[in-house]
C-alpha positions in Angstrom: 52.7 29.6 -17.5 54.6 26.7 -15.9 57.9 27.2 -17.7 57.9 23.6 -18.9 59.8 22.9 -22.0 58.2 21.3 -25.0 60.3 18.2 -24.1 58.7 18.1 -20.6 55.2 18.7 -22.0 55.6 15.9 -24.4 56.5 13.6 -21.5 60.3 13.3 -22.0 62.4 10.7 -23.8 60.1 7.6 -23.3 57.0 9.4 -24.4 58.7 10.9 -27.5 60.1 7.4 -28.3 56.5 6.0 -28.1 55.4 8.6 -30.7 58.4 7.9 -32.9 57.6 4.2 -32.7 54.0 4.8 -33.7 55.2 7.1 -36.5 57.6 4.5 -37.9 54.9 1.8 -37.7 52.7 4.1 -39.9 55.5 4.8 -42.3 56.4 1.1 -42.7 52.7 0.2 -43.2 52.3 2.9 -45.9 52.2 1.4 -49.4 54.1 4.4 -50.9 56.5 5.1 -48.1 57.2 1.6 -46.7 59.4 0.6 -49.6 61.9 3.3 -48.7 62.7 1.4 -45.5 63.1 -2.1 -47.0 66.9 -2.2 -46.5 67.1 0.3 -43.6 68.2 -0.3 -40.1 64.8 0.8 -38.7 65.8 0.5 -35.1 68.6 2.9 -35.7 66.3 5.3 -37.5 63.8 5.1 -34.5 66.7 6.0 -32.1 68.1 8.8 -34.2 64.6 10.3 -34.9 63.9 10.1 -31.1 67.2 11.9 -30.4 66.4 14.5 -33.1 62.9 15.3 -31.7 64.1 15.2 -28.1 66.9 17.8 -28.9 64.5 19.9 -31.0 62.0 19.9 -28.0 64.7 21.1 -25.6 65.6 17.8 -24.0 69.1 16.7 -23.0 69.5 14.2 -25.9 71.8 15.1 -28.8 71.1 14.2 -32.5 74.6 13.1 -33.5 73.7 11.1 -36.6 74.7 11.9 -40.2 73.4 15.4 -41.2 69.8 15.2 -42.6 70.8 16.1 -46.1 73.5 13.5 -46.4 71.5 10.8 -44.7 68.7 11.2 -47.3 70.5 11.9 -50.6 69.9 8.3 -51.7 66.2 8.5 -51.0 64.1 9.8 -53.9 61.6 11.6 -51.8 59.0 13.9 -53.5 56.9 16.7 -52.0 54.0 14.2 -51.9 56.1 11.7 -49.9 57.0 14.4 -47.4 53.4 15.4 -47.1 52.4 11.8 -46.5 55.0 11.4 -43.8 54.0 14.7 -42.1 50.4 13.4 -42.1 51.6 10.2 -40.4 53.5 12.2 -37.8 50.5 14.3 -37.2 48.3 11.2 -36.7 50.9 9.7 -34.3 51.0 12.9 -32.2 47.2 13.0 -32.2 47.1 9.3 -31.1 49.1 10.3 -28.1 46.9 13.3 -27.3 49.6 15.8 -27.9 48.0 19.3 -27.8 47.7 20.9 -31.2 50.1 23.8 -30.4 52.8 21.4 -29.3 52.1 19.0 -32.2 52.6 22.0 -34.6 56.0 22.7 -32.9 57.1 19.1 -33.4 55.9 19.1 -37.1 57.6 22.4 -37.6 60.9 21.0 -36.3 60.7 18.3 -39.0 59.3 20.6 -41.7 62.4 22.8 -41.3 64.4 20.1 -43.0 62.1 19.8 -46.1 64.8 21.0 -48.5 67.4 18.7 -47.0 65.0 15.7 -47.4 64.3 16.6 -51.0 68.0 17.2 -52.0 69.5 15.1 -54.7 73.2 14.0 -55.0 73.8 16.4 -58.0 72.5 19.4 -56.0 75.4 21.5 -54.8 73.4 22.8 -51.8 73.9 26.4 -52.9 70.9 28.7 -53.4 
């Protein structure tokens, strides 16, 4: 075992940004998901998603954007939308030859926020 972090195995910030760019290109091209981004600052989203994944992978970057739940309250995501987005992320990771075990860790980091992504404004956040 080399002791490399997931961040290092993924290739660091620039490689993670390349995956994120590919992922957002796929989201924007998706007929069902693309409309969610019509009025969004996509460059800011690419930067914050990169920071999020870098931090989750053990890198030095810090995700300091609005909390995931609050940032997505206005977006009417459904389970199907989340699954489509995860599929695009998986395809992006595959396009960059990320080993399956590492890709699963990246997807797991995003999937951990499923409930926050599906939250609605009238949800009080309590279980």
